[in-house]
C-alpha positions in Angstrom: -0.3 0.0 0.0 2.4 2.6 1.0 5.8 2.8 -1.0 8.8 3.6 1.4 10.1 7.2 1.1 13.2 8.6 2.1 13.8 11.6 4.5 16.6 13.5 5.1 16.8 16.5 7.3 19.8 19.4 8.9 20.3 18.0 12.4 21.5 21.3 14.2 21.2 22.3 18.0 19.8 25.5 18.4 23.2 27.3 19.5 24.2 26.4 15.8 21.0 28.0 14.5 21.5 30.9 16.6 25.3 31.2 15.0 23.5 31.0 11.4 20.8 33.4 12.4 23.8 35.9 13.7 25.6 35.2 10.6 23.1 36.3 8.1 22.3 39.1 10.3 25.9 40.2 9.8 25.9 39.8 6.2 22.9 41.1 5.9 23.6 44.6 7.6 27.2 44.8 5.8 25.2 44.5 2.1 23.2 47.3 3.2 26.2 49.3 4.7 27.8 48.9 1.2 24.8 49.7 -0.7 24.6 53.1 1.3 28.3 53.7 0.8 27.4 53.1 -2.9 24.5 55.4 -2.9 26.5 58.2 -1.4 29.2 58.0 -3.8 26.9 58.2 -6.6 24.9 61.1 -5.2 28.7 63.1 -4.6 29.2 61.9 -8.5 26.0 63.6 -9.4 26.7 66.4 -7.6 30.0 67.0 -9.3 28.7 66.3 -13.0 25.9 69.1 -11.9 28.7 71.5 -11.1 30.6 70.4 -14.3 27.5 70.9 -16.2 26.7 74.1 -15.1 30.4 75.1 -15.7 30.1 73.8 -19.3 27.5 76.5 -19.6 29.2 79.4 -18.4 31.2 81.6 -20.6 34.4 81.2 -18.4 37.6 79.4 -19.3 38.6 76.4 -17.9 40.9 76.5 -14.6 43.6 75.1 -16.8 42.8 77.4 -20.1 46.0 79.5 -19.6 48.4 76.1 -18.7 47.2 74.9 -21.4 47.3 77.3 -24.1 51.3 77.6 -22.8 51.6 74.0 -23.6 50.3 74.3 -27.2 52.2 77.2 -28.0 55.5 75.6 -27.1 54.1 72.4 -29.0 53.2 74.3 -32.0 50.0 71.9 -32.0 46.8 70.7 -30.2 45.0 67.9 -29.5 42.2 66.9 -27.3 44.4 63.9 -26.3 47.4 65.6 -25.7 45.7 67.6 -23.1 44.0 64.7 -21.4 47.7 62.9 -21.1 49.4 66.2 -20.0 47.0 67.7 -17.4 45.2 64.1 -16.4 41.8 65.2 -17.4 39.0 63.2 -19.3 37.5 63.7 -22.8 34.7 66.3 -22.6 36.8 68.5 -20.5 39.9 68.2 -22.8 37.5 68.6 -25.8 35.9 72.1 -24.2 39.2 73.5 -23.6 39.8 72.9 -27.3 36.8 74.4 -28.0 37.9 77.4 -25.8 41.1 77.5 -27.6 39.5 77.7 -30.6 37.1 80.8 -29.6 40.3 82.2 -28.0 41.8 82.2 -31.6 44.9 80.3 -30.4 44.4 77.0 -32.9 42.6 76.6 -36.1 39.0 75.7 -36.9 38.2 71.5 -36.9 38.3 70.5 -40.0 36.6 67.2 -39.4 40.1 65.4 -39.5 41.8 63.4 -37.1 44.7 65.1 -36.7 46.4 67.6 -34.1 45.3 71.4 -34.8 47.6 74.1 -35.7 48.3 77.1 -33.6 47.2 80.3 -35.2 48.1 82.6 -32.8 52.1 83.9 -32.1 53.9 82.9 -29.2 
């Protein structure tokens, strides 16, 4: 009538169960803490991005503009990658400085070619 069934179970005493629950709680708290740290870092990055965007919308020259201008006049050429490498800044900021150099008459206009631009301002 009845088929035999195999039954398996975990045998643990109450102290082992308490230890498992404590470990699970600690891990949950660590994960929560990690998430909160990540959220705070993201909020900081977003705030910096808003500051950068407001700076990009302004007519002010970048704080590196004069140093970049001196480098470009010395090298007699300008490129976004040169600015990125020498000043350890990102592409967007380096490209904006290139635009500022063009607007200020330091370098030639972008002709679409992927090459360094010539300096047109006498040094």
